[in-house]
C-alpha positions as a printed Julia matrix, in Angstrom:
467×3 Matrix{Float64}:
  -0.42  -0.2     0.4
   2.75   2.05    0.83
   4.39   1.79   -2.23
   1.09   2.69   -4.64
   0.76   5.87   -2.65
   4.96   6.56   -2.62
   4.5    5.85   -6.72
   1.91   8.65   -7.28
   3.93  11.48   -5.97
   7.34  10.24   -7.08
   8.92  11.94  -10.41
   6.99  15.34   -9.87
   7.3   18.41   -7.7
   5.52  21.33   -6.89
   6.84  25.03   -7.29
   4.63  27.66   -5.07
   3.88  30.89   -7.13
   1.74  33.91   -6.52
   0.26  33.77  -10.01
  -0.44  29.75  -11.01
  -0.7   28.75   -7.44
   1.37  25.45   -8.19
   2.74  24.41  -10.88
   4.38  20.61  -11.53
   8.04  20.19  -13.08
   9.38  16.39  -13.42
  12.0   15.13  -10.96
  14.45  12.07  -11.34
  12.57   8.89  -10.17
  16.03   6.98  -10.39
  19.63   7.78  -10.17
  21.1    9.04  -14.1
  17.67  10.16  -15.18
  17.39  13.24  -16.58
  14.45  15.62  -16.09
  12.8   19.22  -16.35
  14.87  19.57  -13.07
  18.22  19.17  -14.83
  16.92  22.11  -17.38
  15.33  24.53  -14.47
  18.92  24.13  -12.45
  21.3   24.71  -15.33
  23.3   27.68  -16.15
  21.08  29.17  -18.78
  17.97  29.14  -16.69
  19.42  29.98  -13.7
  20.85  32.72  -15.33
  17.41  34.56  -15.62
  17.34  34.96  -11.89
  19.67  37.39  -12.3
  17.7   39.55  -15.01
  15.0   41.12  -14.12
  11.14  40.89  -15.73
  10.94  44.75  -16.14
  13.66  46.96  -17.23
  13.45  50.51  -16.23
  10.03  49.73  -14.98
  10.9   48.29  -11.34
  12.41  51.97  -10.85
   8.68  53.31  -11.37
   6.9   50.33   -9.65
   9.04  49.44   -6.49
   7.58  45.96   -5.72
   8.28  44.78   -9.61
  11.46  43.13   -8.6
  10.54  39.91  -10.62
  12.96  37.94  -12.73
  13.0   36.2   -15.78
  13.05  33.09  -14.49
   9.78  33.38  -12.29
   8.01  34.58  -15.84
   9.62  31.58  -17.67
   8.7   28.84  -14.98
   4.67  30.23  -15.16
   4.75  30.4   -19.21
   6.21  26.78  -18.85
   3.06  25.93  -16.34
   1.1   27.72  -19.26
   2.73  26.03  -22.16
   1.82  22.9   -20.66
  -1.79  23.83  -19.6
  -2.44  24.71  -22.87
  -1.07  21.42  -24.43
  -2.91  19.24  -22.41
  -6.12  20.86  -23.57
  -5.48  21.26  -26.83
  -4.43  17.47  -27.79
  -7.48  15.74  -28.52
  -8.12  18.45  -31.34
  -4.6   18.67  -32.39
  -4.73  14.69  -32.54
  -8.05  14.51  -34.48
  -6.5   17.17  -37.28
  -3.36  14.98  -37.65
  -4.51  11.43  -36.7
  -1.08   9.03  -36.51
   1.08  11.74  -37.2
   0.58  13.36  -34.02
   3.37  12.62  -31.33
   2.09  11.37  -27.67
   0.46  13.45  -25.3
   3.16  13.85  -23.06
   5.73  14.07  -25.94
   3.47  17.36  -26.95
   2.9   18.54  -23.59
   6.7   18.54  -22.64
   7.61  19.88  -26.24
   5.46  22.76  -25.18
   6.49  23.02  -21.11
  10.36  22.96  -22.69
   9.54  25.98  -25.24
   7.46  27.94  -22.87
  10.75  27.26  -20.01
  13.5   28.47  -22.81
  11.57  31.17  -25.07
  13.67  34.04  -22.83
  16.37  32.63  -22.28
  18.86  34.75  -24.69
  17.89  38.03  -22.77
  20.36  40.51  -21.62
  20.63  42.97  -18.96
  17.46  45.22  -19.27
  15.36  43.11  -21.6
  14.38  44.32  -24.38
  15.97  47.47  -24.34
  19.11  45.54  -24.92
  18.27  44.63  -28.17
  17.29  47.66  -29.12
  20.55  49.43  -27.95
  23.29  46.55  -28.25
  22.29  43.7   -29.88
  20.76  45.45  -32.77
  24.72  46.45  -33.88
  25.03  42.76  -34.51
  21.94  42.51  -36.25
  20.4   40.13  -33.44
  18.14  40.11  -30.89
  17.84  38.16  -27.7
  15.66  35.57  -30.1
  18.82  35.0   -32.19
  20.79  33.89  -28.6
  18.34  32.29  -27.32
  18.04  29.53  -30.22
  21.86  29.55  -30.14
  21.47  28.33  -26.56
  18.72  25.9   -26.85
  20.49  23.89  -29.59
  24.55  24.62  -28.83
  24.34  24.88  -24.92
  21.15  23.24  -23.58
  20.6   20.74  -26.64
  22.0   17.53  -24.68
  19.48  18.13  -21.73
  16.67  18.45  -24.06
  17.41  15.12  -26.28
  17.33  13.23  -23.12
  14.27  13.97  -21.46
  11.67  11.2   -21.35
   8.4   11.99  -20.04
   6.33  15.08  -19.02
   4.52  15.63  -15.63
   1.78  13.62  -17.26
   3.44  10.55  -18.45
   6.18   8.82  -20.34
   6.79   9.44  -24.03
   5.66   6.99  -26.94
   8.74   4.38  -27.48
  11.46   6.04  -30.08
  10.03   9.97  -29.39
  12.47  12.08  -28.69
  12.85  15.91  -28.45
  14.67  17.96  -31.11
  16.07  20.98  -29.81
  16.11  22.76  -33.02
  12.23  21.88  -32.61
  12.08  23.84  -29.29
  14.17  26.55  -30.57
  12.02  27.28  -34.26
   9.25  29.07  -32.76
  11.14  31.57  -30.38
  11.84  33.82  -33.25
   9.25  36.24  -33.86
   9.88  37.28  -36.93
  11.01  34.1   -38.37
  10.06  32.62  -41.95
   7.71  29.47  -42.19
   9.42  26.2   -42.69
   8.03  23.85  -44.68
  10.14  21.08  -43.42
   8.87  21.23  -40.19
   6.69  18.48  -38.65
   3.16  19.63  -39.27
   2.29  19.28  -35.68
   5.48  22.08  -35.06
   3.77  24.44  -37.24
   0.49  24.06  -36.02
   1.29  24.84  -32.13
   3.28  27.75  -33.14
   0.72  30.6   -33.03
   1.16  29.43  -29.48
   4.52  31.01  -28.17
   4.07  34.02  -30.78
   0.45  34.47  -31.62
  -2.14  37.13  -30.3
  -3.07  34.99  -26.88
   0.16  32.66  -25.98
   1.69  31.25  -22.66
   4.04  33.93  -22.71
   1.89  37.03  -22.92
  -0.92  35.28  -20.6
   1.71  35.34  -18.2
   3.67  38.32  -18.31
   0.27  40.45  -18.22
  -0.65  38.72  -14.9
   2.36  38.53  -13.64
   3.91  41.81  -14.47
   0.35  43.87  -13.19
   0.15  41.27   -9.95
   4.17  42.39   -9.04
   3.92  45.99   -9.77
   0.25  46.24   -7.77
  -1.57  47.55  -11.13
  -5.26  46.69  -11.29
  -5.74  45.99  -15.2
  -9.36  44.32  -15.15
  -9.96  40.47  -15.42
  -7.97  37.59  -17.15
  -9.87  34.73  -17.33
  -7.33  32.33  -18.81
  -9.02  29.26  -17.81
 -12.1   30.52  -20.04
  -9.47  31.56  -22.89
  -7.76  28.46  -22.46
 -11.15  26.05  -22.5
 -12.36  27.49  -25.92
  -9.57  26.97  -28.03
  -8.86  24.34  -29.93
  -7.32  22.95  -32.97
  -9.7   22.51  -36.64
  -8.26  21.44  -39.94
  -7.49  25.19  -40.41
  -5.84  26.15  -37.4
  -5.69  27.1   -33.97
  -9.29  28.22  -33.51
 -11.36  29.97  -30.88
 -14.57  29.13  -30.31
 -17.2   32.42  -30.13
 -17.99  31.76  -26.63
 -14.17  32.45  -26.03
 -14.58  36.05  -27.23
 -15.0   37.83  -24.55
 -12.19  36.19  -23.05
  -9.9   37.24  -25.59
 -10.9   40.93  -26.19
 -11.1   41.47  -22.36
  -7.03  39.91  -22.31
  -6.14  42.26  -24.82
  -7.64  45.69  -23.41
  -5.58  44.24  -20.29
  -2.51  44.22  -22.27
  -2.88  47.48  -23.76
  -3.89  49.03  -20.58
  -0.49  47.62  -18.81
   1.46  48.9   -22.18
   0.67  52.2   -21.48
   0.49  52.4   -17.93
   3.49  50.35  -17.12
   5.76  49.53  -19.79
   5.43  53.21  -21.25
   5.0   55.24  -18.41
   6.21  58.88  -18.58
   9.21  58.36  -15.82
  10.25  54.73  -17.2
  10.61  56.1   -20.94
  12.37  58.74  -19.42
  15.14  56.49  -17.41
  15.38  54.79  -20.99
  16.33  58.21  -22.6
  18.75  58.46  -20.25
  19.87  54.74  -20.3
  20.32  55.13  -23.69
  22.73  57.88  -23.67
  25.28  55.99  -21.91
  24.69  52.51  -22.62
  27.02  52.11  -25.55
  29.87  53.33  -23.84
  29.12  50.96  -21.06
  29.17  48.21  -22.79
  32.47  48.81  -24.86
  33.85  48.97  -21.3
  31.91  45.55  -20.07
  31.71  43.35  -23.31
  34.09  42.01  -25.56
  31.69  41.88  -28.98
  29.24  40.2   -30.45
  27.67  37.89  -27.78
  27.65  34.98  -30.21
  31.62  34.73  -30.17
  31.62  35.25  -26.98
  28.73  33.23  -25.4
  31.38  31.91  -22.29
  30.86  36.01  -21.34
  27.95  36.18  -22.22
  26.58  33.54  -19.38
  27.38  35.6   -16.87
  26.47  39.41  -18.18
  23.14  40.32  -16.31
  21.53  42.88  -14.63
  22.96  42.07  -11.49
  26.43  42.22  -13.02
  25.85  45.17  -14.85
  25.12  47.29  -12.13
  27.41  45.98   -9.39
  30.32  46.97  -12.22
  29.18  50.36  -12.47
  28.21  51.21   -9.12
  31.75  50.12   -8.41
  32.98  52.62  -11.0
  31.88  55.06   -8.71
  34.27  54.38   -6.13
  37.12  54.99   -8.4
  38.87  57.78  -10.28
  39.93  58.07  -13.69
  38.82  57.89  -17.19
  35.57  55.8   -16.34
  34.24  58.81  -13.92
  32.03  61.2   -16.22
  30.41  57.59  -17.12
  30.26  56.42  -13.71
  28.82  60.12  -12.88
  26.07  59.02  -15.04
  25.11  55.83  -13.96
  25.25  57.0   -10.06
  22.31  59.54  -11.03
  20.48  56.62  -12.46
  21.35  54.26   -9.21
  19.99  57.16   -7.35
  17.24  57.5    -9.12
  17.72  61.01  -10.01
  15.36  61.18  -13.29
  16.63  63.44  -16.42
  14.42  63.78  -18.32
  10.81  65.79  -17.46
   7.92  65.37  -19.66
   6.96  68.42  -21.19
   4.12  66.85  -23.87
   2.53  64.01  -24.23
  -0.54  62.5   -26.67
  -1.31  59.6   -27.67
  -1.74  59.81  -32.19
  -5.07  58.68  -33.22
  -5.45  56.25  -35.96
  -6.4   58.49  -38.58
  -2.8   60.76  -37.62
  -1.22  57.11  -38.16
  -3.06  55.92  -41.51
  -0.99  59.31  -42.59
   2.14  57.53  -41.85
   2.86  60.13  -38.81
   4.28  56.97  -36.94
   6.92  56.22  -39.36
   8.66  59.21  -38.95
  11.69  58.39  -36.56
  12.66  60.54  -33.15
  15.24  62.18  -34.58
  13.51  63.46  -37.31
  10.33  64.74  -34.87
  13.27  66.42  -32.69
  14.57  68.33  -35.61
  10.98  69.74  -37.11
  10.08  71.03  -33.24
  13.4   72.6   -32.92
  13.44  74.41  -36.66
   9.63  75.58  -34.93
  10.88  76.86  -32.13
  11.61  80.78  -31.43
  15.03  81.54  -32.14
  16.3   82.49  -28.73
  15.03  78.85  -27.6
  16.62  77.07  -30.94
  19.3   75.66  -28.36
  16.97  74.18  -25.76
  18.0   70.76  -24.51
  14.5   68.26  -25.29
  14.14  64.72  -26.55
  11.15  63.18  -28.17
  10.24  59.6   -27.76
   7.79  57.57  -29.37
   6.43  54.52  -27.59
   5.0   51.87  -29.95
   2.7   48.74  -29.61
   0.64  46.93  -31.74
  -2.62  45.53  -29.5
  -3.81  43.34  -32.24
  -2.64  42.6   -36.0
  -3.65  45.31  -38.46
  -5.13  42.76  -40.54
  -6.74  40.11  -38.7
  -7.27  37.69  -42.4
  -3.31  38.11  -43.12
  -1.72  36.71  -39.84
   0.74  34.67  -41.36
   2.35  32.15  -38.85
   0.31  33.82  -35.88
  -3.49  33.21  -37.92
  -6.23  32.19  -35.37
  -9.27  31.3   -36.8
 -12.94  31.45  -35.01
 -15.94  28.92  -34.69
 -19.56  30.3   -34.81
 -21.81  27.24  -32.97
 -24.74  28.94  -34.43
 -23.57  28.81  -38.17
 -21.14  25.59  -37.73
 -18.39  27.92  -39.66
 -15.13  28.31  -39.02
 -13.76  31.61  -40.29
 -11.02  34.64  -40.27
 -13.73  37.21  -41.22
 -15.53  37.09  -37.35
 -12.15  38.35  -36.04
 -12.96  41.56  -37.75
 -15.71  42.27  -35.64
 -14.09  41.04  -32.61
 -11.15  43.5   -33.42
 -13.78  46.71  -34.18
 -12.74  48.61  -30.71
  -9.42  47.71  -30.33
  -7.1   49.94  -32.2
  -3.93  48.11  -34.38
  -1.64  50.61  -33.17
  -1.42  52.39  -30.07
   1.85  55.4   -30.21
   2.24  57.49  -27.27
   4.49  60.58  -28.41
   6.27  62.63  -25.66
   8.72  65.04  -25.49
  11.14  65.64  -22.69
  13.04  68.13  -21.68
  15.85  68.85  -18.79
  13.35  70.94  -16.61
   9.58  71.98  -16.8
  10.54  75.66  -17.58
   9.27  76.04  -21.0
   7.16  72.67  -20.94
   4.31  74.83  -22.29
   6.29  76.19  -25.36
   7.58  72.73  -26.28
   3.97  71.87  -25.9
   2.25  73.93  -28.31
   5.24  73.46  -30.72
   4.62  69.54  -30.92
   1.31  70.04  -31.26
   1.75  72.27  -34.33
   4.28  70.15  -35.89
   2.14  67.2   -35.48
  -0.73  68.66  -37.28
   1.73  69.77  -39.78
   1.09  73.43  -38.92
   3.04  76.55  -38.51
   3.27  76.95  -34.39
   1.54  80.98  -33.41
   3.53  80.73  -29.92
   1.73  82.74  -27.57
   3.98  82.18  -24.52
   7.21  84.81  -24.59
  10.73  82.56  -24.53
């Protein structure tokens, strides 16, 4: 009897989590077995403990000290929940071509765990202000890490929390790495099940964004309204056309997209978050030249130890030393002491009509030139910066979403179509741009606001204030 009871609890363990309560993961049943525990405890995944989930927003929301590690565990859990629910419909679509249920579950869980493994310090900011110079993103680095550094562990996994794979089944690191590249191309050589599952990694609702919207709002203390993850998963299934949402799940999807939009507007693109990023942008290139030898793909051993913690500790050390880094150290001191350099002088969310006319395509530096040329002569040397924070709350064309395409099932007609998405998305903007002007102080806020407003409208400003 004792052996029977023990067997129910062998091979898995629980992780406590404020969002999902308890999350299972596999642990060895016998000596030498390779399980999810080996992957979670690997140096590359543990490294995510030292990379903050929210880059600069944690200086605005004091409780937002959570890491990419916590989010990755949550994404792993949600990916597994998706897999378990979707497997019967996936099997129905693919027939004998479909691998076993535990294999699909583990494929999704490993993809969820490792989808952010390539991130560097300051997250997406690092992509834009360092990796961009090498034509890379964290997703490119993640694919390399998965295939070259974690591949041996991945290939040895033989079961999910639900049970063992079918005989002969083995996860391929290249299949795990494939879907994490957001703008990666289609690959007809991949198995159909890999391509069918792809929207769950990079689509409109995924294990990734369902976790980070829930987790980031909770950790920031921001109320964003309900996110009904269970309902959204429940009404998702595979049809012969691909990933499909039952019409009864439409409200859950709409709620989620609006919650995500609110989070971007009020947390990720908070005015102070963006102001801190403006300052970081000025000092980050020189900082990285000092701290890192070059292209991360050529220095992966060093990249393993490049994190938020290592970077912040190093620049903090500069403050205690005089020398050639003194000026850079002083800039970092203002950041670390949260002395916000740039103050917002003007803020506007651009309308859809303005975006249709291509306003969003003009670069920040070009807007600065336009505004400066419209300033009174006495104010032409005024220090200011333009910041445009762009987000895409939903696909612009719901009929051409590519590998992210989803469909809607209408039970009253029995039809599965893309056309219903247009009605669903009608009241959710396809693009939102927050246009802001920042200055070193608030003395010329009214002047900058008047000129920025007129410049946006394509008019010559009639400045009302004296300079």
